[in-house]
Steps between C-alpha positions, in 0.01 A plus 500: 500500500660669790868573533579200726345247262695650207829486699436144612429387140821672381704324773350167410579546130856598592541190717370284213754664268784424739387142540478459122853642458635259756322207333646593163847534655472156656380346173803650317727380782364145464564502125850637536586253777378201300675622181830555682469158668448328165788698352737409778398131500544485122845665522607264776375200302702613193811566713465171682453676833278406790176697544370387838513848652289647214257203520463543878414868452258416218315230700499716813340782303248258350405370850463852640282606203275192538478559877374856451233376261409210731433737791210653307381228258566178698556307176632149507734564207662788692545275795669237286725766349594625846596151612685402180680829451599518865645148486687579177632825651632317806664221288661747257620714791650196671663395174651847454642500851645151460642583157657820634666321794685252275 
């Protein structure tokens, strides 16, 4: 192999390493977000508090995640999740705003 091919291969492996690190970071972020959402909703339920804001964030996140998958896979289930989660997000957000204005 000549020097250029070796350098190109090293750059490609480095790019793959960076992409893998980003992917692992996003996966951990997803798990932490979902865990914190469940924790906050459970706490609010126990305390008798309203959780519309947390639910709006949760469903907005779910819609965005499904949308990113749908762009590549074009699955019907992802499309249904996008529609349902977006609707739920909008309703919970509206409920939060109305509840806050009382």
